Each structure stands twice: as structure tokens, then as C-alpha cells.
LUMDREN-677358 format. One record per residue (C-alpha): x, y, z; residue in three letters. Coordinates in steps of 0.2 Angstrom, whole numbers, padded with zeros to 4 digits, always signed. Layout:
N
       X       Y       Z    aa
       X       Y       Z   ALA
...
***
This chain:
335
       X       Y       Z    aa
   +0000   +0000   +0000   UNK
   +0007   +0017   -0005   UNK
   +0001   +0035   -0007   UNK
   +0001   +0042   -0024   UNK
   +0015   +0055   -0027   UNK
   +0010   +0073   -0023   UNK
   -0006   +0068   -0014   UNK
   -0012   +0082   -0003   UNK
   -0018   +0074   +0013   UNK
   -0026   +0081   +0030   UNK
   -0009   +0077   +0039   UNK
   -0001   +0092   +0032   UNK
   -0015   +0103   +0027   UNK
   -0018   +0120   +0036   UNK
   -0035   +0128   +0040   UNK
   -0045   +0113   +0044   UNK
   -0059   +0117   +0056   UNK
   -0060   +0108   +0072   UNK
   -0074   +0095   +0075   UNK
   -0080   +0100   +0092   UNK
   -0098   +0096   +0097   UNK
   -0109   +0109   +0104   UNK
   -0113   +0099   +0119   UNK
   -0104   +0095   +0136   UNK
   -0107   +0077   +0143   UNK
   -0109   +0077   +0162   UNK
   -0102   +0060   +0167   UNK
   -0103   +0062   +0186   UNK
   -0117   +0054   +0196   UNK
   -0128   +0068   +0203   UNK
   -0142   +0059   +0212   UNK
   -0145   +0065   +0230   UNK
   -0159   +0053   +0237   UNK
   -0157   +0059   +0255   UNK
   -0157   +0077   +0251   UNK
   -0171   +0075   +0239   UNK
   -0183   +0066   +0251   UNK
   -0179   +0072   +0268   UNK
   -0191   +0085   +0276   UNK
   -0186   +0103   +0276   UNK
   -0189   +0118   +0287   UNK
   -0183   +0136   +0290   UNK
   -0170   +0140   +0303   UNK
   -0170   +0157   +0312   UNK
   -0154   +0155   +0322   UNK
   -0137   +0146   +0320   UNK
   -0143   +0134   +0334   UNK
   -0159   +0126   +0327   UNK
   -0170   +0117   +0340   UNK
   -0185   +0106   +0340   UNK
   -0195   +0095   +0352   UNK
   -0199   +0077   +0352   UNK
   -0212   +0067   +0362   UNK
   -0218   +0049   +0364   UNK
   -0234   +0041   +0370   UNK
   -0234   +0031   +0386   UNK
   -0233   +0012   +0384   UNK
   -0249   +0003   +0380   UNK
   -0257   -0004   +0395   UNK
   -0269   -0019   +0396   UNK
   -0273   -0015   +0414   UNK
   -0281   +0002   +0410   UNK
   -0298   -0002   +0419   UNK
   -0307   +0008   +0433   UNK
   -0322   +0007   +0444   UNK
   -0338   +0015   +0439   UNK
   -0339   +0031   +0447   UNK
   -0321   +0031   +0452   UNK
   -0312   +0047   +0457   UNK
   -0300   +0056   +0446   UNK
   -0282   +0056   +0452   UNK
   -0267   +0065   +0444   UNK
   -0254   +0055   +0434   UNK
   -0236   +0059   +0431   UNK
   -0233   +0068   +0415   UNK
   -0217   +0066   +0405   UNK
   -0210   +0082   +0397   UNK
   -0205   +0084   +0379   UNK
   -0187   +0082   +0374   UNK
   -0178   +0096   +0367   UNK
   -0166   +0092   +0352   UNK
   -0154   +0103   +0343   UNK
   -0142   +0104   +0328   UNK
   -0131   +0117   +0321   UNK
   -0133   +0126   +0305   UNK
   -0118   +0124   +0293   UNK
   -0114   +0135   +0279   UNK
   -0109   +0127   +0262   UNK
   -0104   +0137   +0246   UNK
   -0095   +0136   +0230   UNK
   -0086   +0151   +0224   UNK
   -0085   +0156   +0205   UNK
   -0076   +0170   +0197   UNK
   -0077   +0173   +0178   UNK
   -0070   +0187   +0168   UNK
   -0081   +0197   +0156   UNK
   -0069   +0192   +0142   UNK
   -0073   +0173   +0146   UNK
   -0091   +0176   +0145   UNK
   -0090   +0186   +0129   UNK
   -0079   +0174   +0118   UNK
   -0086   +0161   +0107   UNK
   -0086   +0144   +0116   UNK
   -0092   +0126   +0112   UNK
   -0106   +0118   +0122   UNK
   -0112   +0134   +0132   UNK
   -0116   +0151   +0128   UNK
   -0111   +0160   +0144   UNK
   -0097   +0153   +0155   UNK
   -0103   +0161   +0171   UNK
   -0121   +0153   +0169   UNK
   -0113   +0136   +0165   UNK
   -0102   +0136   +0180   UNK
   -0116   +0142   +0191   UNK
   -0127   +0128   +0186   UNK
   -0112   +0116   +0188   UNK
   -0108   +0123   +0205   UNK
   -0126   +0120   +0210   UNK
   -0125   +0102   +0206   UNK
   -0109   +0100   +0215   UNK
   -0116   +0109   +0231   UNK
   -0130   +0096   +0231   UNK
   -0118   +0082   +0231   UNK
   -0108   +0090   +0245   UNK
   -0123   +0092   +0255   UNK
   -0128   +0074   +0252   UNK
   -0111   +0068   +0258   UNK
   -0112   +0080   +0273   UNK
   -0129   +0075   +0279   UNK
   -0127   +0056   +0277   UNK
   -0110   +0057   +0286   UNK
   -0105   +0051   +0304   UNK
   -0099   +0067   +0312   UNK
   -0106   +0077   +0327   UNK
   -0110   +0095   +0327   UNK
   -0098   +0108   +0332   UNK
   -0102   +0126   +0337   UNK
   -0087   +0134   +0328   UNK
   -0078   +0150   +0331   UNK
   -0070   +0165   +0322   UNK
   -0056   +0153   +0316   UNK
   -0066   +0137   +0313   UNK
   -0083   +0134   +0304   UNK
   -0099   +0127   +0312   UNK
   -0103   +0110   +0307   UNK
   -0120   +0101   +0308   UNK
   -0122   +0083   +0316   UNK
   -0125   +0071   +0302   UNK
   -0139   +0058   +0301   UNK
   -0129   +0043   +0306   UNK
   -0124   +0052   +0322   UNK
   -0142   +0051   +0327   UNK
   -0145   +0033   +0324   UNK
   -0143   +0026   +0342   UNK
   -0158   +0014   +0340   UNK
   -0165   +0004   +0325   UNK
   -0147   -0002   +0320   UNK
   -0138   -0018   +0321   UNK
   -0120   -0023   +0324   UNK
   -0113   -0040   +0321   UNK
   -0106   -0049   +0336   UNK
   -0089   -0050   +0329   UNK
   -0088   -0032   +0326   UNK
   -0079   -0026   +0342   UNK
   -0070   -0011   +0335   UNK
   -0085   +0000   +0331   UNK
   -0094   +0012   +0343   UNK
   -0112   +0017   +0345   UNK
   -0116   +0036   +0344   UNK
   -0123   +0045   +0359   UNK
   -0133   +0061   +0362   UNK
   -0144   +0069   +0374   UNK
   -0151   +0085   +0365   UNK
   -0138   +0084   +0351   UNK
   -0125   +0070   +0346   UNK
   -0110   +0070   +0357   UNK
   -0101   +0054   +0352   UNK
   -0099   +0050   +0334   UNK
   -0102   +0034   +0326   UNK
   -0086   +0024   +0321   UNK
   -0086   +0010   +0309   UNK
   -0079   -0006   +0314   UNK
   -0076   -0022   +0305   UNK
   -0087   -0023   +0290   UNK
   -0099   -0037   +0289   UNK
   -0109   -0043   +0274   UNK
   -0127   -0039   +0275   UNK
   -0139   -0053   +0274   UNK
   -0158   -0054   +0273   UNK
   -0159   -0058   +0292   UNK
   -0150   -0043   +0297   UNK
   -0160   -0032   +0285   UNK
   -0177   -0039   +0291   UNK
   -0172   -0036   +0309   UNK
   -0168   -0018   +0306   UNK
   -0185   -0016   +0297   UNK
   -0194   -0024   +0311   UNK
   -0186   -0013   +0324   UNK
   -0190   +0003   +0314   UNK
   -0208   -0003   +0313   UNK
   -0209   -0008   +0331   UNK
   -0203   +0010   +0336   UNK
   -0218   +0018   +0325   UNK
   -0208   +0020   +0309   UNK
   -0214   +0016   +0292   UNK
   -0199   +0013   +0281   UNK
   -0202   +0016   +0262   UNK
   -0185   +0019   +0255   UNK
   -0168   +0011   +0257   UNK
   -0152   +0021   +0253   UNK
   -0136   +0011   +0252   UNK
   -0121   +0010   +0241   UNK
   -0118   +0000   +0225   UNK
   -0112   -0016   +0234   UNK
   -0126   -0017   +0247   UNK
   -0139   -0013   +0233   UNK
   -0133   -0029   +0224   UNK
   -0134   -0039   +0240   UNK
   -0151   -0033   +0244   UNK
   -0157   -0036   +0226   UNK
   -0152   -0055   +0228   UNK
   -0163   -0058   +0244   UNK
   -0175   -0072   +0241   UNK
   -0190   -0062   +0249   UNK
   -0190   -0051   +0233   UNK
   -0186   -0064   +0220   UNK
   -0202   -0058   +0211   UNK
   -0204   -0040   +0207   UNK
   -0219   -0032   +0201   UNK
   -0224   -0014   +0195   UNK
   -0242   -0008   +0195   UNK
   -0246   -0003   +0177   UNK
   -0253   +0014   +0177   UNK
   -0271   +0016   +0170   UNK
   -0275   +0027   +0156   UNK
   -0268   +0020   +0140   UNK
   -0284   +0013   +0134   UNK
   -0295   +0027   +0140   UNK
   -0284   +0040   +0130   UNK
   -0287   +0029   +0114   UNK
   -0306   +0028   +0118   UNK
   -0307   +0047   +0120   UNK
   -0299   +0049   +0103   UNK
   -0312   +0038   +0094   UNK
   -0327   +0041   +0105   UNK
   -0343   +0034   +0098   UNK
   -0335   +0029   +0082   UNK
   -0330   +0011   +0086   UNK
   -0341   -0004   +0092   UNK
   -0339   -0010   +0110   UNK
   -0331   -0026   +0103   UNK
   -0318   -0016   +0095   UNK
   -0315   -0006   +0110   UNK
   -0311   -0022   +0120   UNK
   -0299   -0028   +0107   UNK
   -0288   -0013   +0106   UNK
   -0289   -0011   +0125   UNK
   -0282   -0028   +0126   UNK
   -0269   -0025   +0113   UNK
   -0263   -0009   +0121   UNK
   -0263   -0015   +0139   UNK
   -0256   -0032   +0136   UNK
   -0244   -0030   +0121   UNK
   -0239   -0012   +0117   UNK
   -0238   -0005   +0135   UNK
   -0227   -0019   +0142   UNK
   -0215   -0017   +0128   UNK
   -0213   +0002   +0130   UNK
   -0214   +0000   +0149   UNK
   -0199   -0012   +0148   UNK
   -0189   +0000   +0137   UNK
   -0190   +0014   +0150   UNK
   -0193   +0006   +0167   UNK
   -0187   -0012   +0165   UNK
   -0169   -0008   +0160   UNK
   -0172   -0008   +0141   UNK
   -0163   +0002   +0128   UNK
   -0171   +0019   +0133   UNK
   -0166   +0016   +0151   UNK
   -0149   +0011   +0146   UNK
   -0147   +0028   +0137   UNK
   -0152   +0037   +0153   UNK
   -0170   +0041   +0148   UNK
   -0181   +0044   +0163   UNK
   -0200   +0045   +0165   UNK
   -0206   +0047   +0183   UNK
   -0225   +0051   +0180   UNK
   -0228   +0041   +0164   UNK
   -0230   +0056   +0153   UNK
   -0222   +0046   +0138   UNK
   -0224   +0028   +0143   UNK
   -0243   +0030   +0146   UNK
   -0249   +0047   +0139   UNK
   -0238   +0048   +0124   UNK
   -0241   +0030   +0119   UNK
   -0260   +0032   +0122   UNK
   -0260   +0048   +0112   UNK
   -0251   +0040   +0097   UNK
   -0262   +0025   +0097   UNK
   -0277   +0037   +0097   UNK
   -0270   +0046   +0082   UNK
   -0267   +0030   +0073   UNK
   -0284   +0025   +0077   UNK
   -0292   +0041   +0070   UNK
   -0282   +0040   +0054   UNK
   -0288   +0022   +0052   UNK
   -0306   +0026   +0055   UNK
   -0305   +0039   +0041   UNK
   -0316   +0054   +0039   UNK
   -0331   +0057   +0050   UNK
   -0348   +0053   +0041   UNK
   -0360   +0068   +0038   UNK
   -0357   +0086   +0036   UNK
   -0343   +0095   +0045   UNK
   -0347   +0111   +0054   UNK
   -0334   +0123   +0061   UNK
   -0338   +0139   +0069   UNK
   -0355   +0138   +0061   UNK
   -0349   +0135   +0043   UNK
   -0350   +0119   +0034   UNK
   -0334   +0112   +0028   UNK
   -0335   +0097   +0016   UNK
   -0318   +0089   +0011   UNK
   -0300   +0091   +0008   UNK
   -0289   +0098   +0022   UNK
   -0303   +0098   +0035   UNK
   -0302   +0079   +0036   UNK
   -0285   +0080   +0044   UNK
   -0291   +0094   +0055   UNK
   -0306   +0084   +0062   UNK
   -0294   +0069   +0065   UNK
   -0282   +0080   +0075   UNK
   -0297   +0088   +0085   UNK
   -0304   +0070   +0089   UNK
   -0287   +0065   +0095   UNK
***
């Protein structure tokens, strides 16, 4: 193989335009499940306080004589809890020139970096909130720090018998002793269920599990959840029915409802929610706007096209329209 004599190639040519895409791909994970789901309130001081209370233990001996006299009973006061407010920030300084010059993937550098810093700040807060450290009051030379969630977990937790190096956090009104990790123990279904049962007994109603990638793979393999099911949202067939209202027989309605619900929807649902090709590309649909409503709308549009023109005269704004472009208009209006 040889290049012909005097062939002008891209290796030596000058003036070639760079091939740089007008998009910047963010390859960092930015999910913040704890920050996104935890309750929020407003603080009016650097030391934020709240109160907790608990009901007396249920008593099966709570029975009195008819006409018995009232007598005072001991009252347990509320418990005061507190945590420190922590300041977190991201500093950005961009020159006017950098904002003005032509750039790839973003129009204004300051706007791009501000949005990026916001996502970074959320990740910082997620790591801070889910840590093990206790609160510190701070001073003029050291910053205040809040007590992370793990430093509050005195109960509803488990520790393997072989783990003798770890310590349990302690607190009165605010955590004073931080949690320290000991020898790591592989999670199993028995440990997992015992913690869930403990939370339930204490009055909690656990609905979400937050863990790392390794523990997630372990939990996914538990036998108790070998069969996973997802409720199919309703609405696909009704969307189609609305588009073709009073234009199909009841038998036809049952047939296409069965096809949409049993064939079309499961396929599209798998693509998005079951790990299919759309999910692998990063596509998200939390409320079913595409899986349910878009699929139903598209099926309704196809149905109106298949039905064809509505019989009888067409009247729009009091004027009769016969044929031609009005057919497509009426189909779109029906869908």
C-alpha cells in the first residue's frame, strides 16, 4: 500500500476546522436521594432546636371502677433536640472576556459554571448530611458543622457480634459521640429484616432504602423479593377511547384495549422502566408522561387515521366544511 505521489492529505493541510460538538457530557453521578426526600424547614438561628415526644406504653390494665375518682398522673415532658446550621458554598469568578468569547457547548461561561456549582453543592450536602460526624459550634477561626444523620442513629441499628471495634453514637439533646465504623460485615436478609422490624416496632414506616452499590446488589439478591412487580398505570386505553369516542363498536374497544394494555404498553414500559434500551441511554419517565400518555395519544391518532373521515357534514364555527384539508383537522381535533 502506498500513497500516490504529490497527494495532498489532511496530515499536512492547514486551515482545517476543528470537529468539536456543541454539547458537554456530564459523566458524574448527581443523584441525591437523602437530600431530595428528607423533610425541610426554616431556621432562624445558628442553633436550630425542636421538640420530640412519645406516647406512654400501651397498658392492658387500664380499667377503673364505675364512678371512680380522678387522680393526677405523672406527665413526661417533651425532649428538646438541637443541631447546628452549617454554611456550604461554591465560589466562582469569571472574567467578562470569558463570558464574551465564542465557546463550544455553552453560551455564557458564568451561567454554565453556576449551574455546575449548584449540582456540586447538592452532592456536597448529600455527603455531609449522610456522614457520621457530630455538630460543632465553631468559632471565628473554625466553621460550624452540623451533626450528620448517622450520628443520630442510636436505636434501630444492628452490629454484628464479631464487630468489636465499632462504637455506637450517643446524644442527649444533640449528638456528642460520633459513630465509628468497625469491621465490615456482609449484609444478609436476616440482618436487613431485623432492622426493618425494629423501625416498625418503634412507630416508623420505612419506604425507602439508601445504600451503596455493593449493598444494593446484595439486597437485590434476597429471596424475599425474588419476584418484582410494578403496577401498570391506568389510562392508555381510555386515551385511545377518547380519541375515537362513539366511532367504534364495543367489541372493537375491548380488542384494542387488550392489545394496548397487554402488548404495546409492556414493551414500552420495559424500554423505560425495565432496563431496556431507553433506560440504558439514561431516559427517565417518573410520572408516565411518555410511557402512558404519549403511547396512548399516538395509538389514538393512529386509530383516528384508520377510521378515516367522520360521516356527515362538518361544521366549524357555524360554517359547513366538506372535504380536503378539513379531514386532517377533524382527526387531530378528535385525538
